[in-house]
N, C-alpha and C positions, 0 to 999 in steps of 0.2 A: 805861154810855155807851160805845159802840163807838169805837175809835181812840184811847182815852185810855190812856197808859202810866204806871204808877206806878213810880217809881224809889225804891229804898230810901234811907233816911238813912244816910250813910256818915260814919265817924269813924275816928280813930286805931285801928288794929288790924283794921279791916274788910278783907275779902278777896273775891276773885272777879271775875266778869265785869263787874259794875257799877263796880268800882274801875278796871278796865281802860278802860271807857268814860269815866270821869271823867278819867283820865290822858290819854286821846286828845283829849278836849275841851280840857284845859288846854294841851296842845301847840298845838292849832288856834288858840286865842285868844291865844297868846303868853305864857302864864304857866308854861310848862314847856319849857325849851330841849331840843329833841329829842336833843342830844348827851348828855344826862344818862341816857338809857335804860339804858346799860350799867352805871350806878352803882346802880340801884335794883332791887328785886324788883317786876316788873310784876305787877299784880293784888293788890298789897298796899298798903294805905293806911298808909304809914309817915310819919316826920317830914318828909321832903322833900315828900310829897304834901300834908300838912297845911300846910306853909309856903306852898306854891303856892296852895292854897285860900284861905288868909288874905290873901295878896297880891291875889288876884282879888277877894275880898270887899271889901277896902279900896278898890280901884280902882273898884268898882261901887257903893259906898256901901251895901253889905249889912252887917248886923251881923257883926262879925268874931268868929266862933266857931271856925273851923277845922272845922266840921261841915257836911257837904253835905246840906242840907235841900231842901224843895220850891223855895224862893225861889232858892237857889244853883243848883240844877239848871236851873230855868226860865231864869234869866239866862244861864247858860252856853250853853244851846241857842239862845237868841235871838241872842246875840253871835256864836256860831259860824255861824249861818245868815246873819247880816248880813255876815259876813266883816270885821268891824271891832271895835276895842276902844276 
């Protein structure tokens, strides 16, 4: 199906561009204070990223796993597009 993007499932220890996209979205939806960027390794899914994901999942009534699956990705993109949380 054209236009469909499949994003990888991310978890503690994941690295790369998809993690950077996740962190960017978490900043956009208010679950990652942008002043924390100097404290973390961008593109690395570490403990701070996992905590931000869990907080987002809690706020959105998504199962709190700390893992970024299809449901979490979709919800992040919808909230970011709407510009609200």
